[in-house]
Backbone and ligand atoms as CSV (ligand in chain L), in Angstrom:
chain,resi,resn,atom,element,x,y,z
A,1,MET,N,N,-3.090,13.908,62.828
A,1,MET,CA,C,-3.581,15.112,62.180
A,1,MET,C,C,-2.415,15.936,62.187
A,2,LEU,N,N,-2.079,16.527,60.950
A,2,LEU,CA,C,-1.100,17.593,60.862
A,2,LEU,C,C,-1.452,18.968,61.377
A,3,LYS,N,N,-0.461,19.473,62.077
A,3,LYS,CA,C,-0.811,20.901,62.582
A,3,LYS,C,C,-0.715,21.883,61.222
A,4,ASP,N,N,-1.346,22.959,61.267
A,4,ASP,CA,C,-1.375,23.841,59.984
A,4,ASP,C,C,0.121,24.234,59.764
A,5,LYS,N,N,0.863,24.651,60.730
A,5,LYS,CA,C,2.236,25.164,60.405
A,5,LYS,C,C,3.065,23.971,59.841
A,6,ILE,N,N,2.915,22.847,60.207
A,6,ILE,CA,C,3.646,21.693,59.557
A,6,ILE,C,C,3.155,21.533,58.032
A,7,GLN,N,N,1.687,21.435,57.913
A,7,GLN,CA,C,1.157,21.203,56.633
A,7,GLN,C,C,1.705,22.292,55.615
A,8,THR,N,N,1.687,23.660,56.048
A,8,THR,CA,C,2.176,24.644,55.144
A,8,THR,C,C,3.514,24.466,54.893
A,9,ALA,N,N,4.416,24.025,55.882
A,9,ALA,CA,C,5.818,23.854,55.576
A,9,ALA,C,C,6.130,22.726,54.607
A,10,LEU,N,N,5.324,21.642,54.843
A,10,LEU,CA,C,5.450,20.531,53.865
A,10,LEU,C,C,4.972,20.792,52.466
A,11,ASN,N,N,4.049,21.590,52.427
A,11,ASN,CA,C,3.484,22.056,51.059
A,11,ASN,C,C,4.541,22.933,50.463
A,12,GLU,N,N,5.352,23.771,51.173
A,12,GLU,CA,C,6.340,24.547,50.507
A,12,GLU,C,C,7.445,23.624,50.133
A,13,GLN,N,N,7.748,22.623,50.732
A,13,GLN,CA,C,8.782,21.584,50.337
A,13,GLN,C,C,8.354,20.868,49.118
A,14,ILE,N,N,7.097,20.661,48.969
A,14,ILE,CA,C,6.489,19.888,47.776
A,14,ILE,C,C,6.963,20.821,46.525
A,15,LYS,N,N,6.722,22.052,46.754
A,15,LYS,CA,C,6.994,22.964,45.627
A,15,LYS,C,C,8.494,22.914,45.249
A,16,ILE,N,N,9.257,23.047,46.374
A,16,ILE,CA,C,10.746,22.945,46.122
A,16,ILE,C,C,11.289,21.739,45.506
A,17,GLU,N,N,10.693,20.464,45.873
A,17,GLU,CA,C,11.100,19.273,45.178
A,17,GLU,C,C,10.584,19.298,43.614
A,18,GLY,N,N,9.401,19.774,43.494
A,18,GLY,CA,C,8.868,19.934,42.028
A,18,GLY,C,C,9.748,20.903,41.132
A,19,GLU,N,N,10.129,21.977,41.760
A,19,GLU,CA,C,10.831,22.862,41.129
A,19,GLU,C,C,12.250,22.239,40.771
A,20,SER,N,N,12.738,21.480,41.755
A,20,SER,CA,C,14.089,20.833,41.548
A,20,SER,C,C,13.943,19.973,40.274
A,21,SER,N,N,12.767,19.181,40.096
A,21,SER,CA,C,12.545,18.316,39.043
A,21,SER,C,C,12.636,19.041,37.720
A,22,GLN,N,N,11.832,20.165,37.738
A,22,GLN,CA,C,11.821,20.962,36.413
A,22,GLN,C,C,13.212,21.526,36.094
A,23,ILE,N,N,13.970,21.996,37.125
A,23,ILE,CA,C,15.303,22.630,36.851
A,23,ILE,C,C,16.176,21.577,36.090
A,24,TYR,N,N,16.152,20.395,36.734
A,24,TYR,CA,C,17.072,19.245,36.270
A,24,TYR,C,C,16.527,18.800,34.884
A,25,LEU,N,N,15.301,18.885,34.676
A,25,LEU,CA,C,14.750,18.476,33.381
A,25,LEU,C,C,15.238,19.429,32.295
A,26,ALA,N,N,15.279,20.687,32.634
A,26,ALA,CA,C,15.754,21.829,31.812
A,26,ALA,C,C,17.243,21.624,31.549
A,27,MET,N,N,18.070,21.241,32.568
A,27,MET,CA,C,19.495,20.996,32.352
A,27,MET,C,C,19.599,19.927,31.496
A,28,ALA,N,N,18.872,18.802,31.766
A,28,ALA,CA,C,19.044,17.536,30.979
A,28,ALA,C,C,18.816,17.788,29.426
A,29,SER,N,N,17.751,18.674,29.134
A,29,SER,CA,C,17.498,19.074,27.861
A,29,SER,C,C,18.651,19.746,27.132
A,30,TRP,N,N,19.181,20.745,27.980
A,30,TRP,CA,C,20.180,21.515,27.535
A,30,TRP,C,C,21.541,20.691,27.194
A,31,ALA,N,N,21.807,19.656,28.159
A,31,ALA,CA,C,23.044,18.887,27.914
A,31,ALA,C,C,22.721,18.037,26.642
A,32,GLU,N,N,21.443,17.679,26.429
A,32,GLU,CA,C,21.281,16.768,25.142
A,32,GLU,C,C,21.406,17.507,23.972
A,33,THR,N,N,21.081,18.818,23.895
A,33,THR,CA,C,21.245,19.555,22.743
A,33,THR,C,C,22.747,19.973,22.478
A,34,GLU,N,N,23.573,19.801,23.588
A,34,GLU,CA,C,24.992,20.147,23.483
A,34,GLU,C,C,25.798,19.048,23.121
A,35,GLY,N,N,25.099,17.897,22.828
A,35,GLY,CA,C,25.823,16.541,22.490
A,35,GLY,C,C,26.328,15.769,23.592
A,36,LEU,N,N,25.828,16.190,24.837
A,36,LEU,CA,C,26.312,15.495,26.075
A,36,LEU,C,C,25.241,14.493,26.517
A,37,GLY,N,N,25.390,13.433,25.729
A,37,GLY,CA,C,24.154,12.413,26.022
A,37,GLY,C,C,24.190,11.791,27.322
A,38,GLY,N,N,25.395,11.435,27.886
A,38,GLY,CA,C,25.634,10.739,29.203
A,38,GLY,C,C,25.055,11.727,30.322
A,39,THR,N,N,25.516,12.992,30.232
A,39,THR,CA,C,25.120,13.941,31.248
A,39,THR,C,C,23.536,14.177,31.129
A,40,ALA,N,N,23.138,14.153,30.015
A,40,ALA,CA,C,21.645,14.206,29.845
A,40,ALA,C,C,20.911,13.136,30.489
A,41,GLN,N,N,21.438,11.911,30.297
A,41,GLN,CA,C,20.649,10.832,30.844
A,41,GLN,C,C,20.806,10.939,32.481
A,42,PHE,N,N,21.942,11.346,32.942
A,42,PHE,CA,C,22.088,11.478,34.404
A,42,PHE,C,C,20.986,12.418,34.903
A,43,LEU,N,N,20.987,13.573,34.180
A,43,LEU,CA,C,20.093,14.661,34.590
A,43,LEU,C,C,18.542,14.337,34.445
A,44,TYR,N,N,18.190,13.576,33.355
A,44,TYR,CA,C,16.915,13.034,33.373
A,44,TYR,C,C,16.438,12.223,34.527
A,45,LYS,N,N,17.471,11.347,34.930
A,45,LYS,CA,C,17.247,10.490,36.095
A,45,LYS,C,C,17.028,11.257,37.335
A,46,HIS,N,N,17.875,12.261,37.492
A,46,HIS,CA,C,17.838,13.148,38.532
A,46,HIS,C,C,16.583,13.908,38.633
A,47,SER,N,N,16.071,14.364,37.541
A,47,SER,CA,C,14.722,14.923,37.492
A,47,SER,C,C,13.618,14.066,37.960
A,48,ASP,N,N,13.731,12.868,37.564
A,48,ASP,CA,C,12.581,11.834,37.893
A,48,ASP,C,C,12.788,11.616,39.384
A,49,GLU,N,N,13.886,11.619,39.976
A,49,GLU,CA,C,14.016,11.332,41.314
A,49,GLU,C,C,13.338,12.471,42.140
A,50,GLU,N,N,13.693,13.664,41.634
A,50,GLU,CA,C,13.036,14.809,42.435
A,50,GLU,C,C,11.584,14.802,42.321
A,51,ARG,N,N,11.049,14.278,41.242
A,51,ARG,CA,C,9.563,14.142,41.210
A,51,ARG,C,C,9.185,13.163,42.275
A,52,MET,N,N,9.818,12.159,42.325
A,52,MET,CA,C,9.521,11.106,43.392
A,52,MET,C,C,9.566,11.763,44.848
A,53,HIS,N,N,10.619,12.564,45.024
A,53,HIS,CA,C,10.740,13.278,46.368
A,53,HIS,C,C,9.387,14.054,46.642
A,54,MET,N,N,9.033,14.789,45.494
A,54,MET,CA,C,7.827,15.501,45.666
A,54,MET,C,C,6.527,14.632,45.913
A,55,LEU,N,N,6.464,13.510,45.260
A,55,LEU,CA,C,5.378,12.595,45.376
A,55,LEU,C,C,5.187,12.040,46.817
A,56,LYS,N,N,6.446,11.715,47.263
A,56,LYS,CA,C,6.493,11.062,48.581
A,56,LYS,C,C,5.948,12.031,49.689
A,57,LEU,N,N,6.198,13.401,49.402
A,57,LEU,CA,C,5.606,14.332,50.385
A,57,LEU,C,C,4.163,14.529,50.237
A,58,VAL,N,N,3.757,14.616,48.928
A,58,VAL,CA,C,2.294,14.731,48.627
A,58,VAL,C,C,1.493,13.569,49.419
A,59,GLN,N,N,2.064,12.366,49.249
A,59,GLN,CA,C,1.367,11.289,49.849
A,59,GLN,C,C,1.378,11.271,51.389
A,60,TYR,N,N,2.591,11.698,51.947
A,60,TYR,CA,C,2.645,11.737,53.399
A,60,TYR,C,C,1.700,12.883,54.006
A,61,VAL,N,N,1.534,14.011,53.358
A,61,VAL,CA,C,0.658,14.965,53.739
A,61,VAL,C,C,-0.762,14.444,53.835
A,62,ASN,N,N,-1.192,13.832,52.700
A,62,ASN,CA,C,-2.568,13.212,52.575
A,62,ASN,C,C,-2.814,12.098,53.527
A,63,GLU,N,N,-1.872,11.281,53.780
A,63,GLU,CA,C,-1.950,10.171,54.691
A,63,GLU,C,C,-2.188,10.697,56.067
A,64,ARG,N,N,-1.547,11.787,56.474
A,64,ARG,CA,C,-1.616,12.337,57.822
A,64,ARG,C,C,-2.893,13.107,58.011
A,65,GLY,N,N,-3.838,13.160,56.946
A,65,GLY,CA,C,-5.048,13.817,57.215
A,65,GLY,C,C,-4.952,15.318,56.725
A,66,GLY,N,N,-3.918,15.622,56.050
A,66,GLY,CA,C,-3.764,16.912,55.531
A,66,GLY,C,C,-4.136,17.017,54.071
A,67,LYS,N,N,-3.838,18.185,53.502
A,67,LYS,CA,C,-4.240,18.332,52.120
A,67,LYS,C,C,-3.020,18.796,51.385
A,68,ALA,N,N,-2.424,18.020,50.453
A,68,ALA,CA,C,-1.299,18.368,49.721
A,68,ALA,C,C,-1.673,19.364,48.583
A,69,ILE,N,N,-0.818,20.310,48.314
A,69,ILE,CA,C,-1.231,21.273,47.342
A,69,ILE,C,C,-0.217,21.033,46.120
A,70,VAL,N,N,-0.748,20.686,44.940
A,70,VAL,CA,C,-0.009,20.571,43.752
A,70,VAL,C,C,0.353,21.997,43.305
A,71,PRO,N,N,1.648,22.314,43.314
A,71,PRO,CA,C,2.025,23.705,43.042
A,71,PRO,C,C,2.114,24.098,41.481
A,72,GLU,N,N,2.151,25.372,41.314
A,72,GLU,CA,C,2.495,25.886,39.983
A,72,GLU,C,C,3.922,26.073,39.934
A,73,PHE,N,N,4.677,25.904,38.724
A,73,PHE,CA,C,6.107,26.177,38.683
A,73,PHE,C,C,6.285,27.152,37.679
A,74,SER,N,N,7.412,27.890,38.039
A,74,SER,CA,C,7.832,28.969,36.984
A,74,SER,C,C,8.834,28.158,36.080
A,75,GLN,N,N,9.006,28.835,34.911
A,75,GLN,CA,C,9.988,28.152,33.991
A,75,GLN,C,C,11.438,28.251,34.486
A,76,PRO,N,N,12.065,27.074,34.506
A,76,PRO,CA,C,13.575,27.187,34.928
A,76,PRO,C,C,14.414,27.810,33.884
A,77,ASP,N,N,15.718,28.085,34.241
A,77,ASP,CA,C,16.651,28.606,33.306
A,77,ASP,C,C,16.862,27.417,32.262
A,78,VAL,N,N,16.952,27.925,30.918
A,78,VAL,CA,C,17.098,26.913,29.835
A,78,VAL,C,C,18.406,26.849,29.312
A,79,GLY,N,N,19.329,27.859,29.571
A,79,GLY,CA,C,20.666,27.915,28.934
A,79,GLY,C,C,21.713,27.904,30.042
A,80,TYR,N,N,22.866,27.341,29.723
A,80,TYR,CA,C,24.035,27.324,30.639
A,80,TYR,C,C,25.264,27.747,29.933
A,81,LYS,N,N,26.191,28.438,30.501
A,81,LYS,CA,C,27.542,28.854,29.878
A,81,LYS,C,C,28.363,27.695,29.486
A,82,SER,N,N,28.387,26.669,30.404
A,82,SER,CA,C,29.188,25.506,30.282
A,82,SER,C,C,28.730,24.413,31.145
A,83,LEU,N,N,29.395,23.318,31.175
A,83,LEU,CA,C,29.029,22.183,31.940
A,83,LEU,C,C,29.298,22.500,33.385
A,84,THR,N,N,30.439,23.086,33.547
A,84,THR,CA,C,30.892,23.592,34.924
A,84,THR,C,C,29.813,24.522,35.628
A,85,ASN,N,N,29.278,25.415,34.715
A,85,ASN,CA,C,28.302,26.414,35.125
A,85,ASN,C,C,27.041,25.656,35.527
A,86,LEU,N,N,26.719,24.695,34.837
A,86,LEU,CA,C,25.441,23.931,34.993
A,86,LEU,C,C,25.684,23.131,36.363
A,87,PHE,N,N,26.759,22.541,36.559
A,87,PHE,CA,C,26.968,21.557,37.840
A,87,PHE,C,C,27.139,22.518,39.118
A,88,GLN,N,N,27.634,23.715,38.718
A,88,GLN,CA,C,27.825,24.672,39.935
A,88,GLN,C,C,26.299,25.109,40.409
A,89,THR,N,N,25.533,25.434,39.348
A,89,THR,CA,C,24.069,25.764,39.611
A,89,THR,C,C,23.425,24.665,40.457
A,90,LEU,N,N,23.677,23.398,39.998
A,90,LEU,CA,C,23.032,22.272,40.619
A,90,LEU,C,C,23.488,22.135,42.207
A,91,LEU,N,N,24.900,22.326,42.297
A,91,LEU,CA,C,25.324,22.200,43.646
A,91,LEU,C,C,24.836,23.307,44.519
A,92,ASN,N,N,24.657,24.560,44.007
A,92,ASN,CA,C,24.163,25.659,44.755
A,92,ASN,C,C,22.621,25.323,45.166
A,93,HIS,N,N,21.938,24.848,44.168
A,93,HIS,CA,C,20.603,24.436,44.383
A,93,HIS,C,C,20.335,23.341,45.486
A,94,GLU,N,N,21.194,22.487,45.472
A,94,GLU,CA,C,21.147,21.294,46.504
A,94,GLU,C,C,21.494,21.880,47.770
A,95,ILE,N,N,22.375,22.777,47.817
A,95,ILE,CA,C,22.757,23.470,49.116
A,95,ILE,C,C,21.556,24.199,49.700
A,96,MET,N,N,20.860,24.939,48.786
A,96,MET,CA,C,19.604,25.609,49.209
A,96,MET,C,C,18.591,24.556,49.766
A,97,VAL,N,N,18.433,23.444,49.059
A,97,VAL,CA,C,17.347,22.520,49.435
A,97,VAL,C,C,17.717,21.929,50.731
A,98,SER,N,N,19.012,21.641,50.977
A,98,SER,CA,C,19.292,21.081,52.313
A,98,SER,C,C,18.970,22.061,53.456
A,99,GLU,N,N,19.185,23.309,53.157
A,99,GLU,CA,C,18.949,24.397,54.173
A,99,GLU,C,C,17.454,24.338,54.501
A,100,GLU,N,N,16.601,24.188,53.475
A,100,GLU,CA,C,15.123,24.112,53.598
A,100,GLU,C,C,14.741,22.893,54.330
A,101,ILE,N,N,15.344,21.721,54.049
A,101,ILE,CA,C,14.999,20.482,54.891
A,101,ILE,C,C,15.349,20.693,56.251
A,102,ASN,N,N,16.550,21.292,56.517
A,102,ASN,CA,C,16.901,21.551,57.850
A,102,ASN,C,C,16.020,22.485,58.657
A,103,ASN,N,N,15.471,23.502,57.894
A,103,ASN,CA,C,14.383,24.382,58.483
A,103,ASN,C,C,13.240,23.653,58.936
A,104,LEU,N,N,12.864,22.720,57.904
A,104,LEU,CA,C,11.631,21.945,58.131
A,104,LEU,C,C,11.824,21.054,59.401
A,105,VAL,N,N,12.933,20.392,59.506
A,105,VAL,CA,C,13.217,19.552,60.695
A,105,VAL,C,C,13.041,20.424,61.907
A,106,GLU,N,N,13.703,21.605,61.982
A,106,GLU,CA,C,13.587,22.443,63.108
A,106,GLU,C,C,12.089,22.861,63.563
A,107,ILE,N,N,11.346,23.046,62.485
A,107,ILE,CA,C,9.898,23.380,62.671
A,107,ILE,C,C,9.202,22.240,63.379
A,108,CYS,N,N,9.524,21.013,62.969
A,108,CYS,CA,C,9.010,19.853,63.557
A,108,CYS,C,C,9.300,19.606,65.020
A,109,LEU,N,N,10.529,20.019,65.245
A,109,LEU,CA,C,11.063,19.869,66.573
A,109,LEU,C,C,10.301,20.842,67.508
A,110,ASN,N,N,10.184,22.067,67.040
A,110,ASN,CA,C,9.586,23.175,67.709
A,110,ASN,C,C,8.081,22.839,67.929
A,111,GLU,N,N,7.468,22.160,66.951
A,111,GLU,CA,C,6.030,21.783,67.056
A,111,GLU,C,C,5.813,20.507,67.648
A,112,LYS,N,N,6.833,19.835,68.060
A,112,LYS,CA,C,6.841,18.439,68.726
A,112,LYS,C,C,6.140,17.406,67.835
A,113,ASP,N,N,6.310,17.570,66.522
A,113,ASP,CA,C,5.814,16.693,65.651
A,113,ASP,C,C,6.824,15.580,65.283
A,114,TYR,N,N,7.019,14.574,66.108
A,114,TYR,CA,C,8.079,13.701,65.934
A,114,TYR,C,C,7.901,12.617,64.929
A,115,THR,N,N,6.572,12.494,64.453
A,115,THR,CA,C,6.305,11.498,63.313
A,115,THR,C,C,6.856,12.211,62.060
A,116,THR,N,N,6.577,13.390,61.794
A,116,THR,CA,C,7.137,14.099,60.689
A,116,THR,C,C,8.622,14.222,60.692
A,117,HIS,N,N,9.110,14.576,61.945
A,117,HIS,CA,C,10.597,14.600,62.124
A,117,HIS,C,C,11.266,13.347,61.573
A,118,ASN,N,N,10.690,12.269,61.998
A,118,ASN,CA,C,11.183,10.893,61.585
A,118,ASN,C,C,10.969,10.667,60.061
A,119,PHE,N,N,9.827,11.019,59.605
A,119,PHE,CA,C,9.701,10.990,58.144
A,119,PHE,C,C,10.788,11.749,57.294
A,120,LEU,N,N,11.197,12.942,57.956
A,120,LEU,CA,C,12.061,13.704,57.152
A,120,LEU,C,C,13.621,13.324,57.146
A,121,GLN,N,N,13.767,12.350,58.025
A,121,GLN,CA,C,15.247,11.998,58.168
A,121,GLN,C,C,15.791,11.273,56.842
A,122,TRP,N,N,14.845,10.723,56.036
A,122,TRP,CA,C,15.184,10.213,54.735
A,122,TRP,C,C,15.675,11.350,53.817
A,123,TYR,N,N,14.951,12.453,53.931
A,123,TYR,CA,C,15.450,13.635,53.135
A,123,TYR,C,C,16.822,14.151,53.652
A,124,VAL,N,N,16.998,14.064,54.935
A,124,VAL,CA,C,18.357,14.587,55.448
A,124,VAL,C,C,19.374,13.853,54.923
A,125,ALA,N,N,19.187,12.474,55.012
A,125,ALA,CA,C,20.300,11.642,54.401
A,125,ALA,C,C,20.446,11.735,52.934
A,126,GLU,N,N,19.333,11.943,52.190
A,126,GLU,CA,C,19.400,12.085,50.775
A,126,GLU,C,C,20.157,13.316,50.452
A,127,GLN,N,N,19.917,14.452,51.164
A,127,GLN,CA,C,20.626,15.725,50.896
A,127,GLN,C,C,22.140,15.606,51.062
A,128,ILE,N,N,22.590,14.853,52.100
A,128,ILE,CA,C,24.042,14.640,52.338
A,128,ILE,C,C,24.651,14.044,50.993
A,129,GLU,N,N,23.877,13.023,50.513
A,129,GLU,CA,C,24.489,12.157,49.280
A,129,GLU,C,C,24.403,13.055,48.091
A,130,GLU,N,N,23.420,13.877,47.967
A,130,GLU,CA,C,23.336,14.634,46.753
A,130,GLU,C,C,24.353,15.774,46.706
A,131,GLU,N,N,24.518,16.469,47.904
A,131,GLU,CA,C,25.566,17.394,47.940
A,131,GLU,C,C,26.993,16.804,47.632
A,132,ALA,N,N,27.196,15.683,48.277
A,132,ALA,CA,C,28.551,15.130,48.189
A,132,ALA,C,C,28.799,14.684,46.593
A,133,LEU,N,N,27.741,14.236,46.043
A,133,LEU,CA,C,27.878,13.759,44.693
A,133,LEU,C,C,28.158,15.144,43.743
A,134,ALA,N,N,27.479,16.130,43.978
A,134,ALA,CA,C,27.657,17.324,43.161
A,134,ALA,C,C,28.952,17.916,43.527
A,135,ARG,N,N,29.453,17.818,44.616
A,135,ARG,CA,C,30.862,18.382,45.002
A,135,ARG,C,C,31.910,17.470,44.197
A,136,THR,N,N,31.708,16.157,44.138
A,136,THR,CA,C,32.608,15.264,43.356
A,136,THR,C,C,32.660,15.496,41.946
A,137,ILE,N,N,31.486,15.813,41.406
A,137,ILE,CA,C,31.255,16.065,39.957
A,137,ILE,C,C,32.135,17.299,39.771
A,138,MET,N,N,31.899,18.402,40.516
A,138,MET,CA,C,32.650,19.707,40.377
A,138,MET,C,C,34.142,19.472,40.386
A,139,ASP,N,N,34.589,18.620,41.288
A,139,ASP,CA,C,36.121,18.268,41.448
A,139,ASP,C,C,36.515,17.729,40.230
A,140,LYS,N,N,35.826,16.810,39.630
A,140,LYS,CA,C,36.246,16.092,38.391
A,140,LYS,C,C,36.300,17.248,37.269
A,141,LEU,N,N,35.180,17.968,37.071
A,141,LEU,CA,C,35.256,18.954,36.056
A,141,LEU,C,C,36.422,20.045,36.265
A,142,SER,N,N,36.753,20.280,37.369
A,142,SER,CA,C,37.859,21.218,37.595
A,142,SER,C,C,39.157,20.552,37.219
A,143,MET,N,N,39.281,19.278,37.451
A,143,MET,CA,C,40.471,18.625,36.954
A,143,MET,C,C,40.607,18.427,35.437
A,144,ILE,N,N,39.450,18.146,34.847
A,144,ILE,CA,C,39.383,18.109,33.435
A,144,ILE,C,C,39.666,19.327,32.721
A,145,GLY,N,N,39.313,20.554,33.233
A,145,GLY,CA,C,39.477,21.840,32.649
A,145,GLY,C,C,38.949,21.787,31.155
A,146,GLU,N,N,39.880,22.195,30.311
A,146,GLU,CA,C,39.395,22.392,28.796
A,146,GLU,C,C,39.718,21.084,28.010
A,147,ASP,N,N,40.177,20.024,28.681
A,147,ASP,CA,C,40.597,18.861,28.048
A,147,ASP,C,C,39.424,18.117,27.399
A,148,LYS,N,N,39.312,18.118,26.061
A,148,LYS,CA,C,38.183,17.444,25.296
A,148,LYS,C,C,38.097,15.960,25.568
A,149,GLY,N,N,39.213,15.311,25.663
A,149,GLY,CA,C,39.199,13.810,25.964
A,149,GLY,C,C,38.680,13.504,27.369
A,150,GLY,N,N,39.055,14.353,28.303
A,150,GLY,CA,C,38.654,14.216,29.586
A,150,GLY,C,C,37.114,14.407,29.634
A,151,LEU,N,N,36.572,15.379,28.919
A,151,LEU,CA,C,35.114,15.647,28.984
A,151,LEU,C,C,34.381,14.518,28.306
A,152,TYR,N,N,35.009,13.947,27.257
A,152,TYR,CA,C,34.345,12.796,26.552
A,152,TYR,C,C,34.144,11.632,27.692
A,153,LEU,N,N,35.213,11.331,28.411
A,153,LEU,CA,C,35.134,10.264,29.351
A,153,LEU,C,C,34.110,10.624,30.520
A,154,PHE,N,N,34.173,11.880,30.940
A,154,PHE,CA,C,33.293,12.355,31.957
A,154,PHE,C,C,31.818,12.052,31.532
A,155,ASP,N,N,31.531,12.502,30.266
A,155,ASP,CA,C,30.116,12.412,29.798
A,155,ASP,C,C,29.831,10.893,29.617
A,156,ARG,N,N,30.745,10.093,29.303
A,156,ARG,CA,C,30.453,8.604,29.165
A,156,ARG,C,C,30.243,8.001,30.552
A,157,ASP,N,N,30.993,8.359,31.643
A,157,ASP,CA,C,30.936,7.727,32.849
A,157,ASP,C,C,29.776,8.161,33.706
A,158,ILE,N,N,29.385,9.462,33.504
A,158,ILE,CA,C,28.391,10.038,34.470
A,158,ILE,C,C,26.980,9.317,34.241
A,159,GLU,N,N,26.826,8.789,33.134
A,159,GLU,CA,C,25.477,8.157,32.826
A,159,GLU,C,C,25.148,6.998,33.694
A,160,SER,N,N,26.281,6.332,34.232
A,160,SER,CA,C,25.934,5.179,35.138
A,160,SER,C,C,25.929,5.499,36.584
A,161,ILE,N,N,26.078,6.811,36.894
A,161,ILE,CA,C,25.898,7.300,38.302
A,161,ILE,C,C,24.517,7.553,38.684
A,162,SER,N,N,23.964,6.944,39.888
A,162,SER,CA,C,22.761,7.201,40.310
A,162,SER,C,C,22.744,8.105,41.592
A,163,VAL,N,N,21.863,9.003,41.574
A,163,VAL,CA,C,21.824,10.045,42.570
A,163,VAL,C,C,21.481,9.440,43.912
A,164,THR,N,N,20.350,8.593,43.893
A,164,THR,CA,C,19.922,8.001,45.144
A,164,THR,C,C,20.576,6.540,45.299
A,165,THR,N,N,21.220,6.511,46.394
A,165,THR,CA,C,21.911,5.179,46.665
A,165,THR,C,C,21.482,4.441,47.810
A,166,ASN,N,N,20.753,5.067,48.822
A,166,ASN,CA,C,20.250,4.398,49.936
A,166,ASN,C,C,18.790,4.121,49.835
A,167,SER,N,N,18.143,3.308,50.422
A,167,SER,CA,C,16.674,2.951,50.456
A,167,SER,C,C,15.761,3.405,49.307
A,168,GLU,N,N,14.654,2.800,49.356
A,168,GLU,CA,C,13.655,3.193,48.251
A,168,GLU,C,C,13.092,4.637,48.288
A,169,VAL,N,N,12.532,5.108,47.369
A,169,VAL,CA,C,11.881,6.406,47.538
A,169,VAL,C,C,10.412,6.089,47.835
L,1,LIG,FE1,FE,15.059,16.214,46.594
L,1,LIG,O1,O,16.772,16.063,46.605
L,1,LIG,FE2,FE,17.761,17.192,45.507
L,1,LIG,O2,O,16.842,18.727,45.585
């Protein structure tokens, strides 16, 4: 049985993962309307993966005898100044999510809930990968600068990149 404190913290994380999915969906849609089809596909996949992260938490809470709360979401930003601005926003968001996961891990340790602590290790590993990928993308974009040919290749290549590379969701 989950302690109330753990259940509340997990439900907050459910909301964060769902919001991540909404944010990346809005980013994908923006990229699509800017003619950046590869980037849009990458972000649509990323949005789906965040939804799976949310789902995994919902099922975990319910399996442990708790009650998952399906949250309300606010509308995400729908416009970006540039691709660099979009991916900087994504990187900042992932850094925030990593901090939230770390806080959750700390709560589990304080509450001696080692089962949830173990469950959360998948998220800890996932955040390392997501942050690293976002930083690599930012490095590439800063190399490309205003070069249209570089941007064309970037958009073509990013479509084949997957965010989740380890284990199943
Ligand atoms: Fe759920 O991994 Fe990004 O936010």
